[in-house]
OpenMM code with the backbone's topology and positions (N, CA, C; nanometers):
from openmm import Vec3, app, unit

residues = "MET LYS LYS SER VAL VAL LEU VAL ASP VAL VAL PHE ALA ALA GLY SER MET CYS LEU ILE THR LEU ALA VAL ALA ALA MET ALA ILE HIS VAL TRP GLN TRP ASN ALA GLN THR VAL ALA ALA TRP VAL GLN ALA VAL GLY SER ILE VAL ALA ILE PHE SER GLY ALA LEU LEU LEU ARG TYR GLN ALA ASN LEU GLN ARG ARG ASN ARG LEU LYS ALA VAL GLN ALA ILE ILE GLU MET ALA VAL ARG SER VAL THR ARG ARG LEU GLU GLY PRO ASP GLU PHE HIS ASP MET PHE GLU HIS PHE VAL THR LEU ASN ARG GLU GLU ILE VAL PHE ALA TYR LYS ALA LEU CYS ASN VAL PRO LEU HIS GLU ILE ASP SER SER LYS ALA VAL VAL HIS ILE GLY ALA ALA ILE GLU SER LEU ARG ARG ILE LEU ASN MET LEU GLU SER ASP ARG ILE THR HIS ALA SER SER GLU THR GLU HIS ILE MET VAL ALA GLY ALA PHE ASP ALA ASP VAL ARG SER LEU ARG HIS THR VAL LYS GLU PHE ALA ALA LEU THR".split()
positions = [
    Vec3(7.4952, 11.2379, 8.4276),
    Vec3(7.5157, 11.3818, 8.4168),
    Vec3(7.6385, 11.3870, 8.3533),
    Vec3(7.7242, 11.3642, 8.3305),
    Vec3(7.8798, 11.3484, 8.2559),
    Vec3(7.8811, 11.3347, 8.0800),
    Vec3(7.7572, 11.1720, 8.0985),
    Vec3(7.7765, 11.1509, 7.9468),
    Vec3(7.7643, 11.2676, 7.8869),
    Vec3(7.5882, 11.3951, 7.9004),
    Vec3(7.5781, 11.4470, 7.8326),
    Vec3(7.6283, 11.5639, 7.8288),
    Vec3(7.7645, 11.5909, 7.8976),
    Vec3(7.8340, 11.6718, 7.9299),
    Vec3(7.9508, 11.7097, 7.8080),
    Vec3(8.0120, 11.5983, 7.8331),
    Vec3(8.1015, 11.4572, 7.7243),
    Vec3(8.0492, 11.4784, 7.6211),
    Vec3(7.9035, 11.4841, 7.5835),
    Vec3(7.8634, 11.4989, 7.4373),
    Vec3(7.8336, 11.6654, 7.3824),
    Vec3(7.8269, 11.7515, 7.4804),
    Vec3(7.8175, 11.8610, 7.4690),
    Vec3(7.9164, 11.9249, 7.4635),
    Vec3(8.0122, 11.8731, 7.4891),
    Vec3(8.1492, 11.9394, 7.4721),
    Vec3(8.2006, 11.9182, 7.2563),
    Vec3(8.2020, 11.8022, 7.2352),
    Vec3(8.2147, 11.7710, 7.1445),
    Vec3(8.1532, 11.8022, 7.0173),
    Vec3(8.0075, 11.8762, 7.0718),
    Vec3(7.8937, 11.9173, 6.9591),
    Vec3(7.9640, 12.0778, 6.9905),
    Vec3(8.0194, 12.1257, 7.0705),
    Vec3(8.0023, 12.2665, 7.0876),
    Vec3(8.1101, 12.2623, 7.0040),
    Vec3(8.2449, 12.1932, 7.0143),
    Vec3(8.3851, 12.1802, 6.9661),
    Vec3(8.3881, 12.1644, 6.8393),
    Vec3(8.2596, 12.0980, 6.7678),
    Vec3(8.2739, 12.1354, 6.6532),
    Vec3(8.1949, 12.2402, 6.5388),
    Vec3(8.1385, 12.2815, 6.6070),
    Vec3(8.0190, 12.4206, 6.5974),
    Vec3(8.1279, 12.5612, 6.6146),
    Vec3(8.1873, 12.5622, 6.6921),
    Vec3(8.2966, 12.6548, 6.7269),
    Vec3(8.4149, 12.6464, 6.6307),
    Vec3(8.4396, 12.5126, 6.5780),
    Vec3(8.5169, 12.5137, 6.4547),
    Vec3(8.5232, 12.5623, 6.3443),
    Vec3(8.3728, 12.4979, 6.3590),
    Vec3(8.3096, 12.5482, 6.1281),
    Vec3(8.2538, 12.6611, 6.1738),
    Vec3(8.2617, 12.7832, 6.3290),
    Vec3(8.2138, 12.9023, 6.3072),
    Vec3(8.2976, 13.0263, 6.3079),
    Vec3(8.4608, 12.8960, 6.3170),
    Vec3(8.5732, 13.0098, 6.3389),
    Vec3(8.6096, 13.0019, 6.1580),
    Vec3(8.5534, 12.8289, 6.1272),
    Vec3(8.6236, 12.8804, 5.9397),
    Vec3(8.5253, 12.9394, 5.9088),
    Vec3(8.4156, 12.9812, 5.9283),
    Vec3(8.3043, 13.0900, 5.8842),
    Vec3(8.3459, 13.2167, 5.8719),
    Vec3(8.4204, 13.2509, 5.9886),
    Vec3(8.4745, 13.3596, 6.0327),
    Vec3(8.6168, 13.3840, 5.9462),
    Vec3(8.6845, 13.3232, 5.8913),
    Vec3(8.8211, 13.3470, 5.7833),
    Vec3(8.7773, 13.3165, 5.6850),
    Vec3(8.7023, 13.2191, 5.6502),
    Vec3(8.6341, 13.2299, 5.5053),
    Vec3(8.6038, 13.4089, 5.4577),
    Vec3(8.4878, 13.4397, 5.5601),
    Vec3(8.4789, 13.5670, 5.5221),
    Vec3(8.5861, 13.6867, 5.5283),
    Vec3(8.6843, 13.7029, 5.6231),
    Vec3(8.7403, 13.7379, 5.6401),
    Vec3(8.8767, 13.7620, 5.5325),
    Vec3(8.8864, 13.6153, 5.4197),
    Vec3(9.0347, 13.6136, 5.3871),
    Vec3(8.9111, 13.6590, 5.2563),
    Vec3(8.8191, 13.6681, 5.2000),
    Vec3(8.7410, 13.6930, 5.0791),
    Vec3(8.7229, 13.9009, 5.0780),
    Vec3(8.6915, 13.9537, 5.2012),
    Vec3(8.6864, 14.0595, 5.2297),
    Vec3(8.8305, 14.1584, 5.2305),
    Vec3(8.8493, 14.0933, 5.2994),
    Vec3(9.0190, 14.1672, 5.3392),
    Vec3(9.1654, 14.1599, 5.2761),
    Vec3(9.1577, 13.9601, 5.2094),
    Vec3(9.2687, 13.9171, 5.1612),
    Vec3(9.2388, 13.9426, 4.9644),
    Vec3(9.0976, 13.9764, 4.9926),
    Vec3(9.0576, 13.9270, 4.8233),
    Vec3(9.0779, 13.7936, 4.7624),
    Vec3(9.0123, 13.6953, 4.8150),
    Vec3(9.0494, 13.5735, 4.7782),
    Vec3(8.9029, 13.5586, 4.7169),
    Vec3(8.9575, 13.4319, 4.6352),
    Vec3(8.8146, 13.4598, 4.4946),
    Vec3(8.7877, 13.2888, 4.5856),
    Vec3(8.5930, 13.2947, 4.4855),
    Vec3(8.5294, 13.1752, 4.5624),
    Vec3(8.6153, 13.0323, 4.5927),
    Vec3(8.6724, 13.0200, 4.4536),
    Vec3(8.7246, 12.9142, 4.4630),
    Vec3(8.8582, 12.8694, 4.5880),
    Vec3(8.9092, 12.9757, 4.5671),
    Vec3(9.0553, 12.9313, 4.6898),
    Vec3(8.9507, 12.9260, 4.8604),
    Vec3(8.8516, 13.0316, 4.8679),
    Vec3(8.8001, 13.0479, 4.9966),
    Vec3(8.7190, 12.8851, 5.0082),
    Vec3(8.6522, 12.7918, 4.8697),
    Vec3(8.6031, 12.6649, 4.9168),
    Vec3(8.6687, 12.6106, 4.9335),
    Vec3(8.8084, 12.5514, 4.8821),
    Vec3(8.9384, 12.4969, 4.8908),
    Vec3(8.9323, 12.5471, 5.0646),
    Vec3(8.9931, 12.6340, 5.0728),
    Vec3(9.0191, 12.6173, 5.2241),
    Vec3(8.8771, 12.5662, 5.3435),
    Vec3(8.8093, 12.6218, 5.3201),
    Vec3(8.6376, 12.5805, 5.3939),
    Vec3(8.6851, 12.4315, 5.3992),
    Vec3(8.6728, 12.3398, 5.2726),
    Vec3(8.6829, 12.2223, 5.2581),
    Vec3(8.7871, 12.1506, 5.3474),
    Vec3(8.9157, 12.1588, 5.3394),
    Vec3(8.9986, 12.1502, 5.3969),
    Vec3(9.0204, 12.1928, 5.5555),
    Vec3(8.9414, 12.2740, 5.6245),
    Vec3(8.9262, 12.2659, 5.7514),
    Vec3(8.7845, 12.2374, 5.7624),
    Vec3(8.6854, 12.2704, 5.6982),
    Vec3(8.5760, 12.1171, 5.7239),
    Vec3(8.5986, 11.9948, 5.7452),
    Vec3(8.7365, 11.8875, 5.6154),
    Vec3(8.7505, 11.7691, 5.6985),
    Vec3(8.8291, 11.7678, 5.8425),
    Vec3(8.9296, 11.8743, 5.8215),
    Vec3(8.9907, 11.8407, 5.9944),
    Vec3(8.8563, 11.8322, 6.0624),
    Vec3(8.8101, 11.9387, 6.1168),
    Vec3(8.7323, 11.9421, 6.1694),
    Vec3(8.6152, 11.7690, 6.2423),
    Vec3(8.6130, 11.7144, 6.0437),
    Vec3(8.5513, 11.5897, 6.0548),
    Vec3(8.5960, 11.4949, 6.0893),
    Vec3(8.7079, 11.5196, 6.0690),
    Vec3(8.8272, 11.4127, 6.1114),
    Vec3(8.8331, 11.4116, 6.2842),
    Vec3(8.8485, 11.5551, 6.3237),
    Vec3(8.9051, 11.5583, 6.5351),
    Vec3(8.7555, 11.5105, 6.5999),
    Vec3(8.6471, 11.5088, 6.5039),
    Vec3(8.5103, 11.5278, 6.5517),
    Vec3(8.4411, 11.3897, 6.5658),
    Vec3(8.5223, 11.3076, 6.4463),
    Vec3(8.5120, 11.1539, 6.4203),
    Vec3(8.5991, 11.0771, 6.5917),
    Vec3(8.6792, 11.1801, 6.5798),
    Vec3(8.7972, 11.0699, 6.6549),
    Vec3(8.7369, 11.0312, 6.8397),
    Vec3(8.6859, 11.2238, 6.8239),
    Vec3(8.6391, 11.2870, 6.9602),
    Vec3(8.4818, 11.1166, 6.9657),
    Vec3(8.4515, 11.1272, 6.8880),
    Vec3(8.3060, 11.0454, 6.9333),
    Vec3(8.3544, 10.9080, 6.9329),
    Vec3(8.4530, 10.8807, 6.8467),
    Vec3(8.5034, 10.7155, 6.8994),
    Vec3(8.5470, 10.6970, 7.0453),
    Vec3(8.6300, 10.7452, 7.1053),
    Vec3(8.6865, 10.7827, 7.2582),
    Vec3(8.5861, 10.7462, 7.2936),
    Vec3(8.4442, 10.8856, 7.2893),
    Vec3(8.3679, 10.8783, 7.4421),
    Vec3(8.2568, 10.7659, 7.3832),
    Vec3(8.2543, 10.7063, 7.2399),
    Vec3(8.1790, 10.5459, 7.2438),
    Vec3(8.2376, 10.4303, 7.2642),
    Vec3(8.3946, 10.4719, 7.2894),
    Vec3(8.4367, 10.3318, 7.3439),
    Vec3(8.4674, 10.3024, 7.4526),
    Vec3(8.4631, 10.4360, 7.5882),
    Vec3(8.4619, 10.5038, 7.7291),
    Vec3(8.3040, 10.4211, 7.7734),
    Vec3(8.2376, 10.4500, 7.7159),
    Vec3(8.0668, 10.4427, 7.7374),
    Vec3(8.0825, 10.2871, 7.7636),
    Vec3(8.1028, 10.1628, 7.6724),
    Vec3(8.0906, 10.0649, 7.5586),
    Vec3(8.2326, 10.0019, 7.7359),
    Vec3(8.3128, 10.1139, 7.7807),
    Vec3(8.3800, 10.0139, 7.8776),
    Vec3(8.3013, 10.0428, 7.9926),
    Vec3(8.2494, 10.1460, 8.0432),
    Vec3(8.1583, 10.1726, 8.1808),
    Vec3(8.0793, 10.0467, 8.1591),
    Vec3(8.0083, 10.0485, 8.0684),
    Vec3(7.8977, 9.9620, 8.0542),
    Vec3(7.9308, 9.8118, 8.0800),
    Vec3(8.0532, 9.7681, 8.0177),
    Vec3(8.1483, 9.6267, 8.0876),
    Vec3(8.1039, 9.6197, 8.2612),
    Vec3(8.1550, 9.6802, 8.2908),
    Vec3(8.2520, 9.7076, 8.3937),
    Vec3(8.1041, 9.7250, 8.4852),
    Vec3(8.0350, 9.8006, 8.4775),
    Vec3(7.8294, 9.7778, 8.4629),
    Vec3(7.8181, 9.6417, 8.5270),
    Vec3(7.8157, 9.6025, 8.3814),
    Vec3(7.7851, 9.4537, 8.3872),
    Vec3(7.8127, 9.3556, 8.4887),
    Vec3(7.8884, 9.3194, 8.5192),
    Vec3(8.0144, 9.2559, 8.5916),
    Vec3(8.0010, 9.3224, 8.7148),
    Vec3(8.0354, 9.4274, 8.7696),
    Vec3(7.9754, 9.4883, 8.9085),
    Vec3(7.7692, 9.4472, 8.9121),
    Vec3(7.7200, 9.4203, 8.8218),
    Vec3(7.5794, 9.3577, 8.7807),
    Vec3(7.5988, 9.2239, 8.9020),
    Vec3(7.6628, 9.1547, 8.7702),
    Vec3(7.7326, 8.9841, 8.8386),
    Vec3(7.7536, 8.9551, 8.9703),
    Vec3(7.8735, 9.0359, 8.9705),
    Vec3(7.9269, 9.0307, 9.1826),
    Vec3(7.8394, 9.0500, 9.2476),
    Vec3(7.7153, 9.1728, 9.2800),
    Vec3(7.6193, 9.1551, 9.3094),
    Vec3(7.5210, 9.0928, 9.3528),
    Vec3(7.5040, 8.9996, 9.2066),
    Vec3(7.4323, 8.9017, 9.2225),
    Vec3(7.5123, 8.7592, 9.3006),
    Vec3(7.6170, 8.7665, 9.3143),
    Vec3(7.7207, 8.6643, 9.3763),
    Vec3(7.7262, 8.7325, 9.5648),
    Vec3(7.6804, 8.8338, 9.5684),
    Vec3(7.6841, 8.8470, 9.6879),
    Vec3(7.5722, 8.8279, 9.7725),
    Vec3(7.4348, 8.8492, 9.7116),
    Vec3(7.3385, 8.8146, 9.7175),
    Vec3(7.2985, 8.6486, 9.7365),
    Vec3(7.3271, 8.5876, 9.6522),
    Vec3(7.3342, 8.4534, 9.6602),
    Vec3(7.3657, 8.4167, 9.8189),
    Vec3(7.4585, 8.4705, 9.8878),
    Vec3(7.5450, 8.3937, 9.9626),
    Vec3(7.5048, 8.4693, 10.0806),
    Vec3(7.4478, 8.5983, 10.0829),
    Vec3(7.4036, 8.6813, 10.2376),
    Vec3(7.2370, 8.6792, 10.2188),
    Vec3(7.1671, 8.6884, 10.1010),
    Vec3(7.0364, 8.6809, 10.0673),
    Vec3(7.0227, 8.8153, 10.0657),
    Vec3(7.0985, 8.9105, 10.0741),
    Vec3(7.0959, 9.0605, 10.0565),
    Vec3(7.2180, 9.1284, 10.0971),
    Vec3(7.2069, 9.2036, 10.1006),
    Vec3(7.3685, 9.2608, 10.0923),
    Vec3(7.3955, 9.2503, 10.2648),
    Vec3(7.3314, 9.2607, 10.3167),
    Vec3(7.3930, 9.2042, 10.4433),
    Vec3(7.3977, 9.0741, 10.4705),
    Vec3(7.5069, 9.0565, 10.5768),
    Vec3(7.4806, 8.9296, 10.5979),
    Vec3(7.4750, 8.9347, 10.7341),
    Vec3(7.4584, 8.7735, 10.8457),
    Vec3(7.3902, 8.8157, 10.9696),
    Vec3(7.4898, 8.8731, 11.0445),
    Vec3(7.4482, 8.9915, 11.1784),
    Vec3(7.5786, 9.0335, 11.2054),
    Vec3(7.6163, 8.9432, 11.2584),
    Vec3(7.5507, 8.8781, 11.4008),
    Vec3(7.6104, 8.7984, 11.4307),
    Vec3(7.6756, 8.6904, 11.4203),
    Vec3(7.8189, 8.6431, 11.4867),
    Vec3(7.8959, 8.5499, 11.4088),
    Vec3(7.9004, 8.3851, 11.4392),
    Vec3(7.7558, 8.3820, 11.5603),
    Vec3(7.7304, 8.3021, 11.5813),
    Vec3(7.6601, 8.1815, 11.5316),
    Vec3(7.5534, 8.3042, 11.4592),
    Vec3(7.4299, 8.2884, 11.3576),
    Vec3(7.5415, 8.2243, 11.1801),
    Vec3(7.6079, 8.2700, 11.1879),
    Vec3(7.6833, 8.2510, 11.0152),
    Vec3(7.6873, 8.1150, 11.0204),
    Vec3(7.6663, 8.0401, 11.1025),
    Vec3(7.6809, 7.8358, 11.0871),
    Vec3(7.5810, 7.8627, 11.0186),
    Vec3(7.4425, 7.8912, 11.0514),
    Vec3(7.3343, 7.8453, 11.0304),
    Vec3(7.3144, 7.9130, 10.9754),
    Vec3(7.2552, 8.0326, 10.9536),
    Vec3(7.3070, 8.1260, 10.7683),
    Vec3(7.3633, 8.0219, 10.6301),
    Vec3(7.4781, 7.9979, 10.6583),
    Vec3(7.5896, 7.9310, 10.5624),
    Vec3(7.5231, 7.7900, 10.4981),
    Vec3(7.4604, 7.6851, 10.6622),
    Vec3(7.3977, 7.5861, 10.5535),
    Vec3(7.2449, 7.5653, 10.5149),
    Vec3(7.2064, 7.7394, 10.4755),
    Vec3(7.0415, 7.7069, 10.4857),
    Vec3(7.0736, 7.7510, 10.3428),
    Vec3(7.1987, 7.7575, 10.2925),
    Vec3(7.1780, 7.8580, 10.1068),
    Vec3(7.1795, 7.7762, 10.0179),
    Vec3(7.1164, 7.8412, 9.9517),
    Vec3(7.0944, 7.8446, 9.7637),
    Vec3(7.2088, 7.7787, 9.6791),
    Vec3(7.2254, 7.6629, 9.7158),
    Vec3(7.3381, 7.6069, 9.5976),
    Vec3(7.2893, 7.6545, 9.4808),
    Vec3(7.2286, 7.6588, 9.3850),
    Vec3(7.1594, 7.6776, 9.2739),
    Vec3(7.2425, 7.8227, 9.2574),
    Vec3(7.1851, 7.8817, 9.3337),
    Vec3(7.1628, 8.0315, 9.3310),
    Vec3(7.3646, 8.0770, 9.3206),
    Vec3(7.4247, 7.9864, 9.3839),
    Vec3(7.5318, 8.0262, 9.3940),
    Vec3(7.6308, 7.9351, 9.3191),
    Vec3(7.5751, 7.8753, 9.2473),
    Vec3(7.6694, 7.8002, 9.0982),
    Vec3(7.5811, 7.8584, 9.0481),
    Vec3(7.5242, 7.9479, 8.9750),
    Vec3(7.4710, 8.0442, 8.8871),
    Vec3(7.5010, 8.1439, 8.8884),
    Vec3(7.5197, 8.2087, 8.9878),
    Vec3(7.6357, 8.3480, 9.0117),
    Vec3(7.8044, 8.3357, 8.9940),
    Vec3(7.8315, 8.1894, 9.0114),
    Vec3(7.9993, 8.1426, 8.9941),
    Vec3(8.0108, 8.1465, 8.8790),
    Vec3(7.8757, 8.0735, 8.7696),
    Vec3(7.9480, 7.9750, 8.6148),
    Vec3(7.9752, 8.1295, 8.5421),
    Vec3(7.8115, 8.2060, 8.6071),
    Vec3(7.8162, 8.3216, 8.5117),
    Vec3(7.9562, 8.4397, 8.5367),
    Vec3(7.9668, 8.4618, 8.6359),
    Vec3(8.1139, 8.5057, 8.6506),
    Vec3(8.2242, 8.4360, 8.5328),
    Vec3(8.2120, 8.2858, 8.5762),
    Vec3(8.2968, 8.2376, 8.5220),
    Vec3(8.3095, 8.2615, 8.3208),
    Vec3(8.2019, 8.2841, 8.2842),
    Vec3(8.2194, 8.3437, 8.1571),
    Vec3(8.2378, 8.4775, 8.1164),
    Vec3(8.2367, 8.5786, 8.2004),
    Vec3(8.3154, 8.6868, 8.1816),
    Vec3(8.3419, 8.6935, 8.0951),
    Vec3(8.4318, 8.7725, 8.0405),
    Vec3(8.5266, 8.7099, 7.9249),
    Vec3(8.6228, 8.8858, 7.9618),
    Vec3(8.7227, 8.7900, 7.9911),
    Vec3(8.8596, 8.8692, 8.0893),
    Vec3(8.9111, 8.9485, 7.9692),
    Vec3(8.9332, 8.9565, 7.8889),
    Vec3(9.0180, 8.9285, 7.7646),
    Vec3(8.9371, 9.0993, 7.7259),
    Vec3(8.7912, 9.1738, 7.7483),
    Vec3(8.7160, 9.1996, 7.7285),
    Vec3(8.7504, 9.2713, 7.8105),
    Vec3(8.7541, 9.3260, 7.9527),
    Vec3(8.7823, 9.4291, 8.0269),
    Vec3(8.9471, 9.4738, 8.0257),
    Vec3(8.9114, 9.5851, 7.9871),
    Vec3(9.0319, 9.6279, 7.9962),
    Vec3(9.1264, 9.7476, 8.1262),
    Vec3(9.0843, 9.6353, 8.2579),
    Vec3(9.1285, 9.7327, 8.3663),
    Vec3(9.1612, 9.5823, 8.4367),
    Vec3(9.3311, 9.6206, 8.4554),
    Vec3(9.4019, 9.5164, 8.5216),
    Vec3(9.3186, 9.4766, 8.6734),
    Vec3(9.2874, 9.5848, 8.7647),
    Vec3(9.2508, 9.5828, 8.8651),
    Vec3(9.0566, 9.5457, 8.8303),
    Vec3(9.0136, 9.5153, 8.7355),
    Vec3(8.8611, 9.4601, 8.7633),
    Vec3(8.9257, 9.3371, 8.6921),
    Vec3(9.0017, 9.2952, 8.6564),
    Vec3(8.9942, 9.0976, 8.6710),
    Vec3(9.0881, 9.0780, 8.8013),
    Vec3(9.1072, 9.1323, 8.8264),
    Vec3(9.2085, 9.0274, 8.9837),
    Vec3(9.0718, 9.1003, 9.0658),
    Vec3(8.9719, 9.1668, 9.0339),
    Vec3(8.8735, 9.1292, 9.1660),
    Vec3(8.8098, 9.0639, 9.0472),
    Vec3(8.7753, 9.0239, 8.9320),
    Vec3(8.6855, 8.9175, 8.9174),
    Vec3(8.7686, 8.8006, 8.9482),
    Vec3(8.9195, 8.7794, 8.9901),
    Vec3(8.9153, 8.6214, 8.9929),
    Vec3(8.8631, 8.6139, 9.1447),
    Vec3(8.9209, 8.7148, 9.2583),
    Vec3(8.9141, 8.6779, 9.3829),
    Vec3(8.7635, 8.6454, 9.4375),
    Vec3(8.6769, 8.7297, 9.2816),
    Vec3(8.5357, 8.6851, 9.3160),
    Vec3(8.5558, 8.5462, 9.2833),
    Vec3(8.5214, 8.5080, 9.1533),
    Vec3(8.5338, 8.3907, 9.1496),
    Vec3(8.5930, 8.2731, 9.2503),
    Vec3(8.7256, 8.2910, 9.3340),
    Vec3(8.7669, 8.2239, 9.3842),
    Vec3(8.6820, 8.2008, 9.5670),
    Vec3(8.6588, 8.3260, 9.5882),
    Vec3(8.5644, 8.3218, 9.6768),
    Vec3(8.3981, 8.2353, 9.6904),
    Vec3(8.3932, 8.2829, 9.5351),
    Vec3(8.2193, 8.1569, 9.5381),
    Vec3(8.2787, 7.9819, 9.5900),
    Vec3(8.4158, 8.0398, 9.4823),
    Vec3(8.4578, 7.8774, 9.4446),
    Vec3(8.5063, 7.7841, 9.5429),
    Vec3(8.5291, 7.8719, 9.6742),
    Vec3(8.5469, 7.7915, 9.8227),
    Vec3(8.4592, 7.8017, 9.8928),
    Vec3(8.2994, 7.8584, 9.8501),
    Vec3(8.2019, 7.8530, 9.9940),
    Vec3(8.0957, 7.7004, 9.8217),
    Vec3(8.1147, 7.7688, 9.7873),
    Vec3(8.0873, 7.5758, 9.7082),
    Vec3(8.1449, 7.4735, 9.7485),
    Vec3(8.2260, 7.5071, 9.7418),
    Vec3(8.3098, 7.3538, 9.8476),
    Vec3(8.3162, 7.3182, 9.9696),
    Vec3(8.2730, 7.3914, 9.9921),
    Vec3(8.2163, 7.3777, 10.1607),
    Vec3(8.0630, 7.3446, 10.1829),
    Vec3(7.9834, 7.3868, 10.1001),
    Vec3(7.8508, 7.3697, 10.0613),
    Vec3(7.8653, 7.2426, 10.0542),
    Vec3(7.9245, 7.1588, 9.9558),
    Vec3(7.9259, 7.0294, 9.9356),
    Vec3(7.9795, 6.9338, 10.0013),
    Vec3(8.0731, 6.9831, 10.0911),
    Vec3(8.1588, 6.8809, 10.1239),
    Vec3(8.0505, 6.8028, 10.2635),
    Vec3(8.0071, 6.6960, 10.3229),
    Vec3(7.9155, 6.6537, 10.3845),
    Vec3(7.9788, 6.6772, 10.5550),
    Vec3(8.1114, 6.6437, 10.5410),
    Vec3(8.1940, 6.7533, 10.6780),
    Vec3(8.1585, 6.8683, 10.7181),
    Vec3(8.1177, 6.9170, 10.6236),
    Vec3(8.1568, 7.0841, 10.6671),
    Vec3(7.9749, 7.1031, 10.7203),
    Vec3(7.9283, 7.0632, 10.5966),
    Vec3(7.7587, 7.0846, 10.6594),
    Vec3(7.7165, 7.0072, 10.7447),
    Vec3(7.7743, 6.8949, 10.8029),
    Vec3(7.7075, 6.8043, 10.8660),
    Vec3(7.8321, 6.8373, 10.9835),
    Vec3(7.8505, 6.9251, 11.0066),
    Vec3(7.9757, 6.9353, 11.1550),
    Vec3(7.8757, 7.0016, 11.2337),
    Vec3(7.8467, 6.8857, 11.3943),
    Vec3(7.7922, 6.9054, 11.4808),
    Vec3(7.8991, 6.9810, 11.6471),
    Vec3(8.0562, 7.0077, 11.6405),
    Vec3(8.1011, 7.0415, 11.7099),
    Vec3(8.0758, 7.2165, 11.6993),
    Vec3(8.0402, 7.3045, 11.8215),
    Vec3(8.0828, 7.4230, 11.8048),
    Vec3(8.2137, 7.4560, 11.7478),
    Vec3(8.3730, 7.4182, 11.7970),
    Vec3(8.4420, 7.4284, 11.7232),
    Vec3(8.4752, 7.4295, 11.5364),
    Vec3(8.3640, 7.3534, 11.5174),
    Vec3(8.3683, 7.2957, 11.4082),
    Vec3(8.2557, 7.4298, 11.3037),
    Vec3(8.1550, 7.4763, 11.4086),
    Vec3(8.0654, 7.5799, 11.3516),
    Vec3(8.2256, 7.6915, 11.3436),
    Vec3(8.3036, 7.7141, 11.3929),
    Vec3(8.3259, 7.8001, 11.4285),
    Vec3(8.4736, 7.8005, 11.2987),
    Vec3(8.5082, 7.7304, 11.2654),
    Vec3(8.5790, 7.7313, 11.1763),
    Vec3(8.4857, 7.7185, 11.0226),
    Vec3(8.3849, 7.6987, 11.0245),
    Vec3(8.3315, 7.7006, 10.9345),
    Vec3(8.3189, 7.8500, 10.8767),
    Vec3(8.2101, 7.8831, 10.9867),
    Vec3(8.1884, 8.0421, 11.0191),
    Vec3(8.2790, 8.0929, 10.9689),
    Vec3(8.3886, 8.1028, 11.0284),
    Vec3(8.5010, 8.2167, 11.0554),
    Vec3(8.5363, 8.2076, 10.8221),
    Vec3(8.5533, 8.1269, 10.8272),
    Vec3(8.6106, 8.0903, 10.6412),
    Vec3(8.4846, 8.1560, 10.5920),
    Vec3(8.3601, 8.0660, 10.5665),
    Vec3(8.2494, 8.1633, 10.5359),
    Vec3(8.2696, 8.3538, 10.5533),
    Vec3(8.2454, 8.3756, 10.6754),
    Vec3(8.2847, 8.5023, 10.6496),
    Vec3(8.3930, 8.5846, 10.5946),
    Vec3(8.4537, 8.5140, 10.5941),
    Vec3(8.5979, 8.6021, 10.5276),
    Vec3(8.6073, 8.5815, 10.3707),
    Vec3(8.5296, 8.4926, 10.3099),
    Vec3(8.4477, 8.4647, 10.1515),
    Vec3(8.3762, 8.6013, 10.1517),
    Vec3(8.2682, 8.6069, 10.2069),
    Vec3(8.1737, 8.7201, 10.2303),
    Vec3(8.1639, 8.8522, 10.2467),
    Vec3(8.3645, 8.8736, 10.2881),
    Vec3(8.3687, 8.9685, 10.3621),
    Vec3(8.5032, 9.0694, 10.1690),
    Vec3(8.5519, 8.9256, 10.1527),
    Vec3(8.6218, 8.9491, 9.9780),
    Vec3(8.5149, 9.0011, 9.9324),
    Vec3(8.3781, 8.9513, 9.9196),
    Vec3(8.2560, 8.9455, 9.7902),
    Vec3(8.2722, 9.0699, 9.7936),
    Vec3(8.2111, 9.1240, 9.9526),
    Vec3(8.1636, 9.2754, 9.9438),
    Vec3(8.2545, 9.3994, 9.9023),
    Vec3(8.3768, 9.3405, 9.9421),
    Vec3(8.5346, 9.4254, 9.9538),
    Vec3(8.5292, 9.4704, 9.7509),
    Vec3(8.4966, 9.3209, 9.6684),
    Vec3(8.5207, 9.3167, 9.5576),
    Vec3(8.3846, 9.4436, 9.4964),
    Vec3(8.2718, 9.4140, 9.5610),
    Vec3(8.1679, 9.5317, 9.5069),
    Vec3(8.1819, 9.6778, 9.4921),
    Vec3(8.2254, 9.6483, 9.6787),
    Vec3(8.2781, 9.8404, 9.6440),
    Vec3(8.3902, 9.8820, 9.5541),
    Vec3(8.5079, 9.7502, 9.5525),
    Vec3(8.5972, 9.7986, 9.4324),
    Vec3(8.5290, 9.8751, 9.2890),
    Vec3(8.4381, 9.7701, 9.2468),
    Vec3(8.4134, 9.7656, 9.1481),
    Vec3(8.3160, 9.9053, 9.1454),
    Vec3(8.2532, 9.9680, 9.2387),
    Vec3(8.1581, 10.0498, 9.1953),
    Vec3(8.2376, 10.1767, 9.2042),
    Vec3(8.4248, 10.1613, 9.2302),
    Vec3(8.4573, 10.2606, 9.2430),
    Vec3(8.5857, 10.2619, 9.1305),
    Vec3(8.5749, 10.1965, 9.0407),
    Vec3(8.5857, 10.1676, 8.9100),
    Vec3(8.4734, 10.1599, 8.7786),
    Vec3(8.3717, 10.1956, 8.7674),
    Vec3(8.2575, 10.2212, 8.6842),
    Vec3(8.2112, 10.3831, 8.7160),
] * unit.nanometer
topology = app.Topology()
chain = topology.addChain("A")
for resn in residues:
    res = topology.addResidue(resn, chain)
    for name in ("N", "CA", "C"):
        topology.addAtom(name, app.Element.getBySymbol(name[0]), res)
């Protein structure tokens, strides 16, 4: 809805300027006794200014639309990363289930999400907050992948080791969820 409101505002402003130009032209001919050539020159001058102004507004609108679309695409990648480590947007509610959930994760899905995030062209993201959150999401996924690839962690046998791994995994999942919320606020 916001996109259409901006477009309607641009069209309304351009139309209003055209009507004002026509009114001034009619007044100039009638009241000031200008000839047709003078009126035509003024109408052309004002029309050129309106065209330049409208073009600038349209370019700004398109740039903002591209920015929002880029951020939404990155947000979708981060949501995919969250789903790859939780299999849904909610993770296990019970802390003791976290280790069992962790060791059954699909490593290929997480690698895919990690590579997708690493391939985001950060130089095209014009929000420093977005870049920081992308970096945090990449780091969280990297830590999760490192834990999954470690035989010592995935084959941990003591309850203490399970709790330590579950705690680290839970912290990374929370970080990813926080990033999703922050991105939702940016778009």
